[in-house]
C-alpha positions in Angstrom: -135.3 137.1 -58.9 -132.3 139.5 -58.4 -128.9 137.9 -58.1 -126.9 138.3 -54.9 -123.3 137.6 -53.9 -122.2 136.5 -50.5 -119.1 137.7 -48.6 -117.9 135.8 -45.5 -115.4 137.5 -43.2 -113.7 135.9 -40.2 -112.0 138.5 -38.0 -110.3 138.1 -34.7 -113.4 138.2 -32.6 -116.3 137.4 -34.9 -117.5 135.7 -38.2 -119.7 137.9 -40.4 -121.7 137.4 -43.6 -122.9 140.0 -46.0 -125.1 139.8 -49.1 -124.7 142.3 -51.9 -126.4 142.9 -55.2 -124.6 143.2 -58.6 -124.1 147.0 -58.0 -122.4 146.4 -54.6 -125.3 147.5 -52.5 -125.4 145.8 -49.1 -128.7 143.8 -48.8 -128.1 142.3 -45.3 -125.3 141.5 -42.9 -125.0 139.4 -39.7 -122.3 138.3 -37.3 -121.6 135.8 -34.6 -118.8 135.8 -32.0 -116.1 133.3 -32.1 -114.3 131.9 -29.1 -110.7 132.8 -28.3 -108.3 131.3 -25.8 -105.4 133.3 -24.3 -102.6 132.0 -22.2 -99.2 133.2 -20.8 -96.4 133.2 -23.3 -98.3 135.2 -25.9 -100.5 132.2 -26.7 -103.7 133.0 -28.6 -105.8 130.1 -30.0 -109.1 129.4 -31.7 -111.1 126.4 -33.0 -111.8 125.8 -36.7 -115.0 124.0 -35.8 -116.2 126.9 -33.7 -115.4 129.3 -36.5 -117.3 127.3 -39.1 -120.4 127.0 -36.8 -120.4 130.8 -36.3 -120.2 131.3 -40.1 -123.2 129.0 -40.7 -125.3 130.9 -38.2 -124.3 134.3 -39.6 -125.1 133.2 -43.2 -128.5 131.9 -42.1 -129.4 135.2 -40.4 -128.2 137.3 -43.4 -130.3 135.2 -45.8 -133.4 135.6 -43.5 -132.8 139.3 -43.1 -132.4 139.9 -46.8 -135.5 137.8 -47.5 -134.0 136.1 -50.5 -134.0 132.5 -51.6 -130.7 130.5 -51.3 -130.8 130.0 -55.1 -130.4 133.8 -55.6 -126.9 133.5 -54.2 -124.8 133.1 -57.3 -121.3 133.1 -55.8 -119.5 133.5 -52.5 -116.0 134.3 -51.2 -114.3 133.9 -47.9 -111.7 136.0 -46.1 -110.1 135.5 -42.8 -107.2 136.5 -40.5 -103.9 135.0 -41.4 -104.1 132.4 -38.7 -102.7 128.9 -38.9 -105.1 125.9 -38.9 -103.8 122.4 -38.3 -105.6 119.2 -39.3 -104.7 115.5 -39.2 -104.6 113.4 -42.4 -108.4 112.7 -42.0 -109.1 116.5 -41.9 -109.9 116.5 -38.2 -108.7 119.3 -35.8 -105.2 118.6 -34.3 -104.1 120.5 -31.2 -101.7 123.4 -31.4 -102.2 124.2 -27.8 -100.2 123.6 -24.6 -103.5 122.4 -23.2 -103.5 119.4 -25.6 -107.2 120.2 -26.5 -107.7 119.2 -30.2 -110.5 121.7 -30.6 -107.8 124.4 -30.1 -106.3 123.8 -33.5 -105.8 127.4 -34.7 -102.8 129.6 -33.9 -104.2 133.1 -34.2 -102.3 135.7 -36.2 -101.6 137.8 -33.1 -100.1 134.8 -31.2 -96.4 135.7 -30.6 -95.2 132.4 -29.2 -92.7 132.1 -32.0 -90.5 135.1 -31.3 -87.4 133.0 -30.8 -88.0 131.1 -34.0 -88.7 134.3 -35.9 -85.3 135.7 -34.8 -83.5 132.6 -35.9 -85.2 132.6 -39.3 -84.3 136.2 -39.8 -80.7 135.6 -38.8 -80.3 133.3 -41.8 -80.8 136.3 -44.1 -82.2 133.9 -46.7 -83.0 135.6 -50.1 -86.7 134.7 -49.7 -86.8 137.3 -46.9 -86.3 140.0 -49.4 -90.0 139.6 -50.3 -91.3 140.0 -46.8 -89.8 143.5 -46.2 -86.4 142.0 -45.3 -87.5 140.3 -42.1 -90.2 137.7 -41.4 -92.8 138.4 -38.7 -94.1 136.2 -35.9 -97.5 136.8 -37.3 -96.5 134.8 -40.4 -96.8 131.0 -40.7 -93.2 129.6 -41.0 -92.1 130.8 -37.5 -95.3 129.2 -36.1 -94.6 126.0 -37.9 -91.1 125.9 -36.6 -92.4 126.5 -33.1 -94.8 123.5 -33.5 -92.0 121.3 -34.7 -89.8 122.2 -31.7 -92.5 122.3 -29.0 -95.3 120.0 -30.1 -93.4 117.5 -32.3 -96.3 115.0 -32.1 -98.7 117.5 -33.7 -96.1 118.5 -36.3 -95.5 114.8 -37.2 -99.2 113.8 -37.3 -100.4 116.8 -39.2 -101.7 116.2 -42.7 -102.7 119.8 -43.4 -101.1 123.1 -42.4 -103.4 125.7 -43.9 -104.1 129.4 -43.6 -107.6 130.1 -42.1 -108.9 131.7 -45.3 -107.9 128.6 -47.3 -109.3 126.3 -44.7 -112.7 128.0 -45.1 -112.8 127.4 -48.9 -111.5 123.9 -48.4 -114.2 123.2 -45.8 -116.8 124.6 -48.2 -115.7 122.8 -51.4 -113.2 120.0 -50.5 -110.8 121.6 -53.0 -107.2 121.7 -51.8 -105.9 124.5 -53.9 -104.4 127.4 -51.9 -104.9 131.1 -52.8 -102.0 133.0 -54.1 -103.0 135.7 -51.6 -102.4 133.6 -48.4 -99.4 131.6 -49.4 -97.5 134.6 -50.9 -98.2 137.0 -48.1 -97.8 134.7 -45.1 -96.0 131.5 -46.2 -93.1 132.8 -48.4 -94.5 131.4 -51.7 -92.8 133.3 -54.6 -95.7 134.2 -56.8 -93.7 136.1 -59.3 -91.8 132.9 -60.0 -94.7 130.5 -59.4 -92.9 128.4 -56.8 -92.0 127.6 -53.3 -88.3 127.9 -52.4 -87.2 124.5 -51.1 -83.8 125.8 -49.9 -85.6 128.3 -47.6 -87.5 125.5 -45.8 -84.4 123.3 -45.5 -82.3 126.3 -44.2 -84.7 127.2 -41.4 -85.3 123.6 -40.3 -88.6 122.8 -42.0 -87.3 120.5 -44.7 -90.0 118.0 -44.1 -92.5 120.4 -45.7 -90.8 120.1 -49.1 -91.8 116.4 -49.3 -94.4 115.3 -51.8 -94.3 118.6 -53.7 -95.1 120.6 -50.5 -98.4 118.6 -50.1 -98.9 119.6 -46.5 -98.8 123.4 -47.2 -100.1 123.5 -50.7 -99.0 121.8 -53.9 -101.3 123.8 -56.2 -101.6 127.6 -55.9 -104.3 129.5 -57.8 -105.2 133.1 -58.4 -107.7 135.0 -56.2 -111.3 134.3 -57.1 -110.5 131.2 -59.1 -113.6 128.9 -58.9 -112.8 126.0 -56.6 -113.8 122.4 -57.3 -117.4 121.9 -58.1 -118.5 124.7 -55.9 -120.2 124.2 -52.5 -120.3 120.6 -51.4 -123.6 119.0 -50.5 -122.5 118.9 -46.8 -121.4 122.6 -46.7 -124.5 123.7 -48.6 -126.7 122.0 -46.1 -124.9 123.6 -43.2 -124.9 127.1 -44.7 -128.4 126.9 -46.0 -127.3 127.4 -49.6 -127.5 125.5 -52.9 -124.9 122.8 -53.6 -122.6 123.7 -56.5 -122.7 127.5 -55.8 -119.4 128.8 -57.1 -116.8 129.6 -54.4 -113.7 131.6 -55.3 -110.2 131.2 -53.9 -110.0 133.2 -50.7 -108.4 136.4 -49.4 -106.8 137.4 -46.2 -109.3 139.8 -44.4 -107.3 143.0 -44.8 -106.7 142.1 -48.5 -110.5 141.7 -48.9 -110.8 145.2 -47.6 -108.3 146.3 -50.3 -110.3 144.6 -53.0 -113.5 146.3 -51.6 -112.0 149.8 -51.6 -109.3 150.3 -54.3 -110.2 151.0 -57.9 -113.8 151.9 -57.2 -115.9 154.5 -58.9 -115.2 158.2 -58.1 -117.9 160.8 -57.8 -117.3 161.6 -61.5 -118.2 158.0 -62.3 -114.7 157.0 -63.5 -112.8 154.1 -61.9 -109.9 155.3 -59.7 -106.4 154.1 -60.5 -105.8 151.5 -57.7 -102.1 152.4 -57.7 -102.9 156.0 -56.7 -104.6 155.0 -53.5 -103.6 153.5 -50.2 -106.1 151.0 -48.8 -106.1 151.4 -45.0 -108.0 148.7 -43.1 -108.6 149.3 -39.4 -109.5 146.6 -37.1 -108.0 144.9 -34.0 -104.8 145.6 -35.9 -104.4 147.7 -39.1 -103.1 147.0 -42.6 -102.0 149.3 -45.3 -102.2 148.1 -48.9 -100.3 149.8 -51.7 -100.3 148.6 -55.3 -97.5 149.2 -57.8 -96.9 148.1 -61.4 -93.3 147.3 -60.8 -91.7 145.7 -57.7 -90.7 148.1 -55.0 -88.7 147.0 -51.9 -89.6 149.0 -48.8 -87.7 148.1 -45.6 -90.1 146.8 -42.9 -93.1 146.8 -45.3 -94.1 143.2 -46.3 -93.7 142.3 -50.0 -93.5 143.1 -52.8 -96.0 140.3 -53.5 -97.0 139.7 -57.1 -100.7 139.2 -57.7 -101.5 138.8 -54.0 -104.4 141.2 -54.0 -105.1 142.4 -57.5 -103.8 140.4 -60.5 -101.0 142.1 -62.4 -100.0 144.4 -59.6 -97.4 144.1 -56.9 -98.6 144.5 -53.3 -96.8 146.3 -50.5 -98.4 145.5 -47.1 -97.7 147.5 -44.0 -99.6 147.9 -40.8 -99.8 148.3 -37.1 -99.9 145.2 -34.9 -102.3 146.8 -32.5 -104.8 149.4 -33.6 -108.4 149.1 -32.3 -107.0 146.8 -29.6 -104.4 149.5 -28.6 -107.1 152.2 -28.3 -109.4 150.0 -26.3 -106.6 149.0 -23.9 -105.3 152.5 -23.6 -108.5 154.2 -22.5 -109.4 151.3 -20.1 -106.2 152.1 -18.1 -107.6 155.5 -17.1 -109.2 155.9 -13.6 -112.3 157.6 -15.2 -112.9 154.7 -17.6 -115.7 153.1 -15.6 -117.5 156.5 -15.3 -117.2 156.9 -19.1 -118.5 153.4 -19.6 -121.6 154.1 -17.5 -122.3 157.4 -19.2 -121.8 155.8 -22.7 -124.2 153.0 -21.8 -126.8 155.5 -20.5 -126.8 157.2 -23.9 -126.7 154.1 -26.0 -123.2 154.6 -27.5 -119.8 153.0 -27.3 -117.2 154.3 -24.9 -115.0 155.5 -27.8 -117.9 157.3 -29.4 -118.7 159.0 -26.1 -115.1 160.1 -25.7 -115.0 161.4 -29.3 -118.1 163.5 -28.7 -116.7 164.9 -25.4 -113.3 165.7 -27.1 -115.0 167.6 -29.9 -117.1 169.5 -27.4 -114.0 170.4 -25.3 -112.0 171.6 -28.3 -114.9 173.3 -30.1 -114.5 171.4 -33.3 -113.1 168.2 -34.8 -110.4 170.3 -36.5 -109.2 171.6 -33.2 -109.5 168.4 -31.2 -106.0 167.3 -31.7 -104.8 170.3 -29.7 -106.1 168.6 -26.6 -103.2 166.2 -26.8 -100.6 169.0 -27.0 -98.9 167.9 -23.8 -99.6 164.2 -24.0 -97.7 161.9 -26.3 -98.2 158.2 -26.9 -96.4 155.5 -29.0 -99.1 152.8 -28.8 -97.0 149.8 -29.8 -98.7 147.3 -27.4 -98.0 144.4 -29.7 -94.7 145.5 -31.2 -94.1 147.3 -34.4 -95.2 145.6 -37.6 -94.1 148.3 -40.0 -91.8 150.0 -40.9 -89.5 148.9 -38.0 -90.4 145.2 -38.1 -89.7 145.1 -34.4 -92.0 142.7 -32.5 -90.3 143.5 -29.2 -91.3 147.2 -29.3 -93.5 148.4 -26.5 -95.7 151.4 -25.7 -94.5 154.7 -24.3 -96.7 157.3 -22.7 -95.3 160.8 -21.9 -97.2 163.6 -20.1 -99.5 161.7 -17.8 -100.6 163.3 -14.6 -102.7 162.4 -11.5 -105.8 164.1 -12.9 -108.7 161.5 -13.0 -111.5 163.5 -14.7 -113.5 162.5 -17.8 -111.9 165.4 -19.6 -108.5 163.9 -18.8 -109.6 160.6 -20.3 -110.9 162.4 -23.4 -107.5 163.9 -23.8 -105.8 160.5 -23.4 -108.2 159.2 -26.1 -107.2 162.0 -28.5 -103.5 161.4 -27.8 -104.0 157.7 -28.6 -105.6 158.6 -32.0 -102.7 160.9 -32.7 -100.2 158.1 -31.9 -101.9 155.7 -34.1 -102.0 158.2 -37.0 -98.3 158.9 -36.6 -97.6 155.2 -36.9 -99.5 155.3 -40.2 -97.6 158.3 -41.3 -94.3 156.3 -40.7 -95.6 153.7 -43.1 -96.6 156.3 -45.7 -93.2 158.0 -45.5 -91.3 154.6 -45.8 -93.2 153.9 -49.0 -92.6 157.5 -50.3 -88.8 157.2 -49.7 -88.8 154.2 -52.1 -90.8 156.1 -54.8 -94.2 154.7 -53.9 -96.6 157.7 -53.5 -100.3 158.1 -53.4 -102.7 161.0 -53.0 -105.6 159.3 -51.1 -106.0 157.0 -48.2 -109.2 154.9 -48.5 -110.0 154.0 -44.9 -112.2 151.1 -43.9 -113.0 149.0 -40.9 -114.7 149.9 -37.7 -112.5 152.7 -36.6 -112.8 154.4 -40.0 -116.3 155.5 -39.1 -114.8 157.9 -36.6 -114.9 161.4 -38.1 -112.3 162.6 -35.6 -109.9 159.8 -36.5 -110.3 160.6 -40.2 -109.7 164.3 -39.5 -106.5 163.6 -37.5 -105.3 161.0 -40.1 -105.7 163.5 -42.9 -103.9 166.3 -41.0 -101.1 164.0 -39.6 -100.3 162.5 -43.0 -101.1 165.4 -45.3 -103.2 163.1 -47.5 -106.9 163.1 -48.5 -108.8 160.5 -46.5 -111.8 158.9 -48.2 -114.4 156.5 -47.0 -115.8 153.8 -49.3 -119.5 154.3 -49.9 -120.4 150.9 -48.4 -120.1 150.5 -44.7 -118.8 146.9 -45.2 -115.9 147.0 -47.6 -114.3 143.8 -46.3 -117.5 141.9 -46.8 -117.8 143.5 -50.2 -114.3 142.4 -51.2 -115.2 138.8 -50.5 -118.5 139.2 -52.3 -116.6 140.4 -55.3 -114.6 137.2 -55.1 -117.9 135.4 -55.4 -119.0 137.6 -58.4 -115.8 136.7 -60.2 -116.0 133.0 -59.4 -119.5 132.9 -60.7 -118.3 134.5 -64.0 -120.8 137.4 -63.5 -117.7 139.7 -63.5 -114.6 138.9 -65.6 -112.0 140.2 -63.2 -111.4 141.7 -59.8 -110.7 145.1 -61.3 -113.9 145.1 -63.4 -115.9 144.0 -60.4 -114.4 146.8 -58.3 -115.3 149.4 -60.9 -118.9 148.1 -60.9 -119.4 147.4 -57.2 -117.2 149.8 -55.3 -117.7 153.6 -54.9 -115.9 156.3 -53.0 -117.9 158.2 -50.4 -117.1 161.1 -48.0 -113.6 162.6 -48.2 -111.6 164.7 -45.7 -108.8 167.0 -46.9 -105.8 168.0 -44.7 -106.2 171.4 -43.1 -102.6 172.5 -43.5 -101.3 175.7 -41.9 -101.1 175.8 -38.1 -102.7 172.4 -37.7 -100.1 170.8 -40.0 -97.3 172.5 -38.0 -98.8 171.2 -34.8 -98.8 167.6 -36.1 -95.3 168.0 -37.4 -94.1 168.9 -33.9 -96.0 166.0 -32.3 -94.7 163.6 -35.0 -91.1 164.6 -34.1 -91.9 163.9 -30.4 -93.4 160.6 -31.4 -90.2 159.6 -33.2 -88.0 160.8 -30.3 -90.0 158.6 -27.9 -89.7 155.6 -30.2 -85.9 156.1 -30.2 -85.9 156.4 -26.4 -87.9 153.2 -26.0 -85.3 151.3 -28.1 -82.4 152.8 -26.1 -84.0 151.7 -22.9 -84.4 148.1 -24.1 -80.7 148.1 -25.2 -79.7 149.3 -21.7 -81.7 146.6 -20.0 -80.4 143.9 -22.3 -76.9 144.8 -21.3 -77.8 144.5 -17.6 -79.5 141.1 -18.2 -76.4 139.9 -20.0 -74.1 140.6 -16.9 
C-alpha cells in the first residue's frame, strides 16, 4: 500500500484537507466552511470547536475520495491563520466576544479591535519591535491580548491557554503543549535567534502576568517546525478524524508559511532544486503574504521580521503582505452597478464573477498582455484593511480615482483590471522595500486562489519586472502542511529535502518590458501619489477633530 501524507489547512473561511503521495502528487482534497461572526468595532470571531468539526469532516471526505486506508497516512501537519484561541485551564473554550458566548473563543487575524493597544505598544519603541519590521501589527497576538486584559478582564484572568490557532490544532490532535517556532516568532514576539521570550517586553506593554510560570500560558517550550509532537495522534483525535492513533503530527505552520514551504526550493524544469533565497513566495488569499528567505538577518522597515528559522530552518524570514487581497477585489467589484448583471451572466456560464470579468477584459483588450491598458484612466489603492507592508499603517484606506457614471459591464471589467493593477503595485512596493535593503530575487512563486488567474500573473510580472511562476501543484499550502507530516514521520530528513522531493515549478510568465513596462511605471507613480494624498487627507481631518 502506497504511503500518503495529510496536510490540513484552516483559512479564514474554510478548513481543507489534502492527501499527497511521497512525490508531492495530490491524491484528493476536500473542504468545509467554518462559521465567522462580525460585529461593529472591527470584531471578527470564530469557534475552535466549529473549526475542529470542519476539519474532521474534510479529512473524512478526502480519505474517501482518495480511496486509501487510514493506515496509509504516515504523517500529518496543520496550518492555520494567525488567529488567537483562548481556552480555560480545563481546555474548554472561553469567550473573547462582546457577546459573552464561550463558543466564540477565537479572535480572527483580521480583527482590528486592538488598534489603540497596537499604537501604545509601538509607542514604547521596545527593542523587540525591531524584529517585527519596527512596528507591531493589530493582526499579531500581543495587542489582542492587551485588549482582552483591558476589555474582558474576566476572560484574561480565567484563561489557562492563549494559543495560536495553528498550535491549537496540533494540541487538539496530540495533547502536546509545545508551540511551533513559526507561530510564536512571527506573531507573538518570541526571539527565535536567541531561543527566548523577552520578559521586559511583556512587563513594558502591560502584560507582565504572562511571564509567570515560565510563560506557561503562551508557551514554555518552543520547537522547530515539523518536530514530532507527543505520541502522535491521540486516541480521541484519531477516532474523530478517522485516522490511526499514534500517526506522527509535526509542529505546525501559519497558513501563508505553509504556502512558502510548499513552493520555495522545489525542483525546476531542469530537475535541480531552486535556491529558496532566490525566490519570493507570494501567497494570495483573503489577504496576501510575501515570504523572502535570507542567510543573514536583514531589517526592512514595514516588513515583518527578520525571523530566524520561522519557515525554513537555518534561514531568516522576511514576511510582508497586503491586509486585503482577494477580499479587496471581491468588495471592489461588488460596489459597481453592473455587478448583479455580471453575477447572473457568470452563473449562467458556470464560472465565478471574477473569472467572467477576466474573460471579458481580455476580449475587450484583445490579449492578456494588453488588458492592463483598460485601466489607463482608472487608478485604485485597494487598502480596505489598512496597509500591512511596507507602510505598517493599519489606518490606511482605499482611494479610487477616475470613476464615472457609466454602469456597463465593460465599465465593471475595467474596474476589475484597475483593481488587479492596484494590488500588483502594492506587491511591487514590498519588492522594492526588500530590494532597498539588499534583499533581491528573480522569481515570484505565486500560490493561492488568485494565482490561478492568468491575467493577474501577467500584470504582476509586468508591474514588478520579475518572472512569475506557478507551483506545479494546485494546492501548495496543503502540500506545505503535508511536507510537515512527511518530516514528522521521518520519511524525509528535513523541510528542504522534502521540498526538493515533493515541490515542482510549473508555468512561468516573464515581464514584457518595453511600452508595457513604461505604462506600469506611470501607473505606479500615480498609485504612490494617491497613497500620499490619502495620508494627507487623514492628517487634515485629524487636525479638525482635534479642534
